[in-house]
Backbone as numpy.savetxt, mean C-alpha at the origin, in Angstrom:
# Nx Ny Nz CAx CAy CAz Cx Cy Cz
-32.83 -7.58 2.39 -31.77 -6.60 2.34 -31.98 -5.51 3.40
-33.24 -5.06 3.54 -33.51 -4.02 4.53 -33.24 -4.51 5.94
-33.52 -5.79 6.17 -33.25 -6.37 7.49 -31.75 -6.30 7.80
-30.93 -6.62 6.80 -29.49 -6.59 7.00 -28.99 -5.17 7.24
-29.51 -4.20 6.49 -29.11 -2.80 6.70 -29.52 -2.29 8.07
-30.74 -2.65 8.51 -31.17 -2.24 9.86 -30.26 -2.84 10.92
-29.87 -4.09 10.72 -28.98 -4.75 11.68 -27.62 -4.07 11.70
-27.10 -3.68 10.54 -25.82 -2.99 10.49 -25.89 -1.67 11.24
-26.94 -0.89 11.03 -27.07 0.39 11.72 -27.33 0.21 13.21
-28.04 -0.85 13.60 -28.33 -1.07 15.01 -27.09 -1.55 15.76
-26.32 -2.46 15.18 -25.16 -3.04 15.86 -23.98 -2.07 15.84
-23.73 -1.43 14.70 -22.62 -0.49 14.62 -21.29 -1.18 14.33
-20.23 -0.52 14.69 -18.88 -1.00 14.43 -18.51 -2.08 15.44
-18.10 -3.24 14.96 -17.79 -4.36 15.86 -16.35 -4.83 15.75
-15.52 -4.11 15.02 -14.12 -4.52 14.89 -13.30 -3.96 16.03
-12.16 -4.57 16.26 -11.25 -4.11 17.30 -10.24 -3.14 16.71
-9.70 -2.29 17.55 -8.63 -1.40 17.11 -7.35 -2.22 16.95
-6.51 -1.89 15.97 -5.26 -2.63 15.81 -4.33 -2.39 17.00
-3.48 -3.34 17.30 -2.56 -3.15 18.43 -1.57 -2.03 18.14
-1.18 -1.33 19.17 -0.21 -0.24 19.02 1.16 -0.82 18.71
1.84 -0.20 17.73 3.18 -0.66 17.35 4.10 0.54 17.27
5.36 0.27 17.39 6.36 1.32 17.27 6.77 1.42 15.80
6.47 2.54 15.16 6.72 2.71 13.73 8.21 2.62 13.40
9.06 3.11 14.27 10.50 3.07 13.98 11.02 1.64 13.95
10.50 0.77 14.80 10.91 -0.64 14.78 10.46 -1.32 13.51
9.23 -1.02 13.08 8.73 -1.60 11.84 9.53 -1.10 10.65
9.86 0.17 10.64 10.64 0.74 9.54 12.03 0.11 9.49
12.67 -0.05 10.63 14.00 -0.65 10.67 13.95 -2.10 10.21
12.95 -2.85 10.64 12.81 -4.25 10.23 12.55 -4.35 8.74
11.70 -3.48 8.20 11.42 -3.49 6.77 12.67 -3.15 5.96
13.40 -2.14 6.40 14.64 -1.76 5.72 15.64 -2.91 5.74
15.75 -3.57 6.85 16.67 -4.71 6.99 16.26 -5.86 6.07
14.97 -6.15 5.99 14.49 -7.23 5.12 14.71 -6.89 3.65
14.44 -5.66 3.26 14.64 -5.25 1.86 16.12 -5.34 1.51
16.97 -4.88 2.39 18.41 -4.93 2.13 18.91 -6.37 2.03
18.39 -7.24 2.87 18.79 -8.65 2.84 18.34 -9.32 1.55
17.14 -9.04 1.09 16.60 -9.70 -0.10 17.15 -9.11 -1.39
17.17 -7.78 -1.49 17.52 -7.13 -2.75 18.94 -6.61 -2.82
19.67 -6.59 -1.75 21.04 -6.08 -1.79 21.07 -4.57 -1.63
21.95 -3.92 -2.39 22.16 -2.49 -2.20 21.12 -1.62 -2.87
20.53 -2.04 -3.99 19.63 -1.17 -4.73 18.35 -1.90 -5.09
17.27 -1.19 -5.03 15.98 -1.72 -5.44 15.54 -0.93 -6.66
15.45 -1.60 -7.79 15.03 -0.96 -9.04 13.78 -1.66 -9.53
12.81 -0.88 -9.92 11.58 -1.43 -10.47 11.54 -1.09 -11.95
11.37 -2.09 -12.78 11.32 -1.89 -14.22 9.96 -2.35 -14.72
9.34 -1.52 -15.52 8.04 -1.83 -16.10 8.23 -2.12 -17.58
7.75 -3.26 -18.03 7.83 -3.62 -19.44 6.42 -3.70 -19.99
6.14 -2.91 -21.02 4.82 -2.91 -21.64 4.80 -3.91 -22.78
3.93 -4.90 -22.69 3.83 -5.91 -23.75 2.53 -5.71 -24.53
2.03 -4.49 -24.54 0.79 -4.19 -25.24 -0.38 -4.21 -24.28
-0.90 -3.06 -23.98 -2.00 -2.98 -23.04 -2.91 -1.82 -23.40
-3.85 -1.52 -22.54 -4.79 -0.43 -22.78 -4.28 0.89 -22.20
-3.05 0.95 -21.77 -2.39 2.11 -21.16 -2.86 2.40 -19.74
-3.70 1.57 -19.18 -4.12 1.76 -17.79 -2.97 1.60 -16.82
-2.12 0.60 -17.06 -0.97 0.36 -16.19 0.02 1.52 -16.27
0.22 2.04 -17.48 1.15 3.14 -17.65 0.66 4.38 -16.92
-0.65 4.61 -16.95 -1.21 5.76 -16.24 -1.03 5.61 -14.73
-1.23 4.38 -14.22 -1.04 4.15 -12.79 0.41 4.34 -12.38
1.34 3.84 -13.17 2.76 3.98 -12.86 3.17 5.45 -12.93
2.66 6.15 -13.92 2.97 7.58 -14.03 2.39 8.35 -12.84
1.24 7.91 -12.33 0.63 8.58 -11.18 1.48 8.44 -9.92
2.35 7.42 -9.86 3.21 7.25 -8.69 4.24 8.36 -8.55
4.46 9.13 -9.60 5.42 10.23 -9.52 4.76 11.56 -9.22
3.45 11.58 -9.04 2.79 12.86 -8.75 3.02 13.24 -7.28
2.71 14.47 -6.90 3.01 14.92 -5.53 2.29 14.13 -4.44
1.18 13.48 -4.75 0.45 12.73 -3.72 1.25 11.50 -3.29
1.80 10.74 -4.23 2.58 9.55 -3.91 4.07 9.87 -3.80
4.64 10.46 -4.84 6.02 10.92 -4.89 7.00 9.87 -4.38
7.05 8.74 -5.08 7.94 7.64 -4.67 9.41 7.99 -4.80
9.75 8.96 -5.65 11.16 9.27 -5.87 11.81 9.92 -4.66
11.05 10.52 -3.76 11.62 11.20 -2.61 11.37 10.43 -1.31
11.01 9.18 -1.40 10.73 8.40 -0.18 11.99 7.90 0.45
């Protein structure tokens, strides 16, 4: 294990940077695809069939100021 950690620190970061893209083109393409697949409105419905409330907490967290899906 120590050998692997030493190798990681010695070699460093070996990944490439992602290619540059135009965000507006990606946004327009995504909007077009969503409109084509779902039509005019996208509604997400959550049905609880009995759980530990973990899913409900995560869904509720989507409305907090950090995520704020309602104003996207």
